[in-house]
Structure formats: C-alpha cells, structure tokens
C-alpha positions as CSV (number, residue, x, y, z in Angstrom):
1,M,8.3,-11.7,19.3
2,A,5.0,-11.2,17.6
3,N,4.2,-8.3,19.8
4,C,6.9,-6.1,18.3
5,F,5.6,-6.8,14.8
6,A,2.0,-6.0,15.8
7,E,3.1,-2.7,17.5
8,S,5.1,-1.7,14.4
9,W,2.1,-2.4,12.1
10,I,-0.3,-0.5,14.4
11,G,2.1,2.4,14.6
12,S,2.3,2.6,10.8
13,L,-1.5,2.5,10.5
14,K,-1.7,5.4,13.0
15,R,1.1,7.5,11.6
16,E,0.3,7.0,7.9
17,C,-3.5,7.0,8.0
18,L,-5.5,7.4,11.2
19,N,-3.8,10.6,12.4
20,L,-5.0,12.4,9.3
21,F,-8.8,11.6,9.7
22,F,-11.6,12.5,12.0
23,C,-13.8,9.4,12.4
24,F,-17.3,10.0,13.5
25,S,-18.5,6.4,13.5
26,L,-17.2,2.9,13.8
27,R,-18.4,2.2,10.3
28,Q,-16.2,5.0,8.9
29,L,-13.2,3.9,11.0
30,D,-13.7,0.3,9.8
31,H,-13.8,1.5,6.1
32,I,-10.6,3.5,6.6
33,V,-8.7,0.6,8.3
34,Q,-9.9,-2.0,5.7
35,T,-8.8,0.3,2.8
36,Y,-5.4,0.7,4.4
37,V,-5.0,-3.0,5.0
38,L,-5.9,-3.7,1.3
39,F,-3.4,-1.1,0.1
40,H,-0.7,-2.4,2.6
41,N,-1.1,-6.0,1.5
42,R,-1.5,-5.6,-2.2
43,F,0.4,-2.5,-3.4
44,R,2.8,-1.2,-0.8
45,P,6.4,-2.4,-1.3
46,H,7.9,-4.2,1.6
47,Q,11.7,-4.0,2.3
48,A,11.8,-7.6,3.5
49,L,10.6,-8.8,0.0
50,G,13.1,-6.7,-2.0
51,N,10.7,-3.7,-2.2
52,R,8.0,-5.8,-3.9
53,P,4.4,-6.1,-2.6
54,P,3.4,-9.5,-1.2
55,G,2.4,-11.9,-3.9
56,A,4.5,-10.2,-6.6
57,Q,6.5,-12.4,-9.0
58,E,9.7,-13.7,-7.6
59,G,13.0,-13.3,-9.6
60,P,15.3,-10.5,-10.6
61,P,13.8,-7.0,-11.2
62,L,12.9,-6.2,-14.8
63,E,15.0,-3.9,-16.9
64,P,13.6,-0.3,-17.2
65,A,13.0,-0.8,-21.0
66,E,10.9,-3.9,-20.3
67,T,8.7,-2.2,-17.8
68,E,7.8,0.9,-19.7
69,V,4.9,-0.3,-21.7
70,G,2.3,2.5,-21.6
71,P,1.4,5.7,-19.9
72,I,1.7,6.0,-16.1
73,R,-1.6,5.8,-14.2
74,C,-2.5,6.5,-10.6
75,Q,-4.9,4.6,-8.4
76,R,-6.0,6.5,-5.4
77,W,-7.6,5.5,-2.1
78,L,-8.9,7.6,0.8
79,G,-9.1,10.8,-1.0
80,G,-5.6,10.6,-2.4
81,L,-3.9,9.8,0.9
82,L,-2.8,6.4,-0.5
83,N,-1.6,6.3,-4.1
84,H,-0.4,3.5,-6.4
85,Y,1.4,4.3,-9.7
86,Y,1.6,1.8,-12.5
87,H,2.2,1.5,-16.2
88,Q,-1.0,0.9,-18.2
89,A,-0.7,-1.9,-20.7
90,A,-0.4,-0.8,-24.3
C-alpha cells in the first residue's frame, strides 16, 4: 500500500520539478529536491486536506472579505518554478 503513495510522490517530483532542470552535481540535485519537499509540505494545497497545506488551521474556510487584508505577494523558489501567493498583513 505504501508503495503506491511513494511512486505517486516521486512521479510528482519528477514531473513538476526534476524534468525541468539539468543537474550537474549531487549537491545541486539535493538542493532542488529539498526545496521541492519544503514547498510541498508547507505551501502546496493537498486535496485530502480540503485544499489546505499540511499544518493549516482546521475549520471552515474563511469568507473572502475576511481573507483580503493587504496586497497580494508572491514567494518564489527555484527561479520561479514554484510560487506561493499570499495576502500581506496590513
């Protein structure tokens, strides 16, 4: 059972990230994989969690008026391949 989850995750890593880079050393490959893992576990929404990242607050989604606090900002990783958009606090 765990094998299918591991294959799915490795497939996502390959499709979304590694197929777009040429890695010339193990250090570079390690940096790319660690950055993807950080993004995947902290910011990427997961369907099994109601399209929330792991560790997000549980409960009903906030109303749009409550979430629009400030200007929208973008946090980028790996040269803009991975992006996270958020409202900056006012």
